C-alpha positions as CSV (number, residue, x, y, z in Angstrom):
1,M,13.2,-25.0,8.5
2,A,15.0,-21.6,8.1
3,A,16.0,-19.8,11.2
4,E,13.4,-17.3,12.4
5,V,14.5,-13.6,12.3
6,K,13.3,-12.0,15.5
7,D,13.5,-8.3,14.5
8,Q,11.3,-8.6,11.5
9,I,7.7,-7.3,11.4
10,Q,5.1,-8.5,8.9
11,T,1.9,-6.6,8.1
12,V,-0.8,-6.5,5.5
13,G,-2.1,-3.4,3.6
14,R,-5.1,-3.4,1.3
15,R,-6.6,-0.9,-1.3
16,K,-9.2,-1.6,-3.9
17,R,-8.4,-5.1,-5.1
18,S,-4.7,-5.0,-4.1
19,V,-3.2,-6.8,-1.2
20,A,0.4,-6.1,0.0
21,R,2.4,-8.1,2.5
22,V,5.1,-5.9,3.9
23,L,8.2,-7.3,5.7
24,L,10.2,-4.8,7.7
25,R,13.8,-5.7,8.9
26,P,16.5,-3.5,10.3
27,G,18.9,-2.6,7.6
28,S,20.1,0.1,5.2
29,G,17.0,1.3,3.4
30,Q,16.8,-1.2,0.6
31,W,13.4,-1.9,-1.1
32,L,12.4,-5.2,-2.8
33,V,8.9,-5.3,-4.4
34,N,8.0,-8.6,-5.9
35,G,11.7,-9.3,-6.4
36,R,12.4,-6.0,-8.1
37,S,13.6,-2.6,-6.8
38,M,10.9,-0.1,-5.9
39,V,11.9,2.2,-8.8
40,D,11.5,-0.6,-11.3
41,Y,8.2,-1.8,-9.9
42,F,6.7,1.7,-9.4
43,P,8.1,3.7,-12.3
44,R,5.9,6.8,-11.7
45,P,7.3,9.3,-9.2
46,T,3.8,9.9,-7.7
47,H,3.6,6.2,-6.7
48,Q,7.1,6.2,-5.2
49,I,6.3,9.3,-3.2
50,R,3.1,7.7,-1.9
51,V,4.9,4.5,-0.9
52,E,7.7,6.3,0.9
53,E,5.3,8.7,2.8
54,P,5.2,6.6,6.1
55,L,9.0,6.4,6.3
56,K,9.3,10.2,5.8
57,A,6.6,10.8,8.4
58,A,8.6,8.7,10.9
59,E,12.0,10.0,9.7
60,L,13.3,6.5,9.3
61,E,14.2,6.4,5.6
62,T,17.4,4.5,5.9
63,D,16.8,2.4,9.1
64,F,14.9,-0.6,7.5
65,D,15.1,-3.0,4.6
66,I,11.6,-3.5,3.2
67,T,10.4,-6.5,1.3
68,V,7.0,-6.4,-0.3
69,R,4.8,-9.0,-2.0
70,V,1.9,-7.4,-3.7
71,H,-0.8,-8.7,-6.0
72,G,-4.1,-7.7,-7.5
73,G,-5.4,-4.4,-8.9
74,G,-3.3,-1.8,-10.7
75,L,-0.3,0.2,-9.7
76,T,-2.2,2.9,-7.9
77,G,-4.1,0.4,-5.7
78,Q,-0.9,-1.5,-5.1
79,S,1.1,1.5,-4.1
80,D,-1.5,2.6,-1.6
81,A,-1.7,-1.0,-0.3
82,V,2.1,-0.9,0.3
83,R,1.7,2.5,2.0
84,L,-0.8,1.2,4.4
85,G,1.1,-2.0,5.2
86,L,4.3,0.0,5.7
87,A,2.6,2.5,8.1
88,R,1.2,-0.5,10.1
89,A,4.6,-2.1,10.3
90,L,6.2,1.1,11.6
91,V,3.5,1.5,14.2
92,A,4.1,-2.1,15.2
93,H,7.8,-1.3,15.5
94,D,7.3,1.9,17.6
95,E,3.8,2.6,19.1
96,E,4.8,6.3,19.6
97,L,4.6,6.8,15.8
98,R,0.8,6.1,15.8
99,G,-0.1,9.8,16.4
100,A,2.1,11.1,13.5
101,M,0.7,8.4,11.2
102,R,-2.9,9.0,12.2
103,E,-2.5,12.7,11.7
104,R,-1.4,12.3,8.1
105,G,-4.1,9.7,7.5
106,L,-1.7,6.8,6.8
107,L,-3.4,4.3,9.0
108,T,-6.9,4.7,7.5
109,R,-7.9,2.0,5.0
110,D,-9.6,3.5,2.0
111,P,-12.9,1.5,1.8
112,R,-13.9,2.6,-1.7
113,Q,-14.4,-0.3,-4.2
114,V,-15.5,-0.4,-7.8
115,E,-19.3,-0.7,-8.0
116,R,-20.6,-3.6,-10.1
117,K,-22.2,-3.2,-13.5
118,K,-26.0,-3.5,-13.4
119,P,-28.0,-5.5,-16.0
120,G,-29.6,-3.4,-18.7
121,R,-27.1,-0.5,-18.3
122,P,-23.8,0.2,-20.1
123,K,-21.9,0.7,-16.8
124,A,-22.7,0.7,-13.1
125,R,-24.8,3.9,-13.1
126,K,-24.7,5.2,-16.6
127,R,-28.0,4.8,-18.6
128,F,-28.7,4.6,-22.3
129,Q,-30.0,7.8,-23.8
130,F,-33.7,8.3,-23.2
131,S,-35.9,8.9,-26.2
132,K,-39.5,10.1,-25.8
133,R,-40.5,9.4,-29.4
């Protein structure tokens, strides 16, 4: 087996149908998301900003190398799953960051899920137009 790295922290973040496994290692600030750079995987600047938010809150942008494996859902759900996993990893690294993360809402898992489609309706809540005559 490969030698175990002692300074790495692994956490999980979830959002909608997305699950992200975040691996945090001491390093120089490199990102690897599913084998690609973060800019390649999340091309929208809004997603990149959301993903980097926990690092900016902790002021540790260049202290760690971050490897992420994420699957399920779309890019927005995936970016928010990575954000939650990264925030949890930073708190596991330094418990004193919990207050700053909690203050910005970075440790709260968003519980909203897509509601299922009901039979006899076009969507989950939408109804066909009512006709009296």
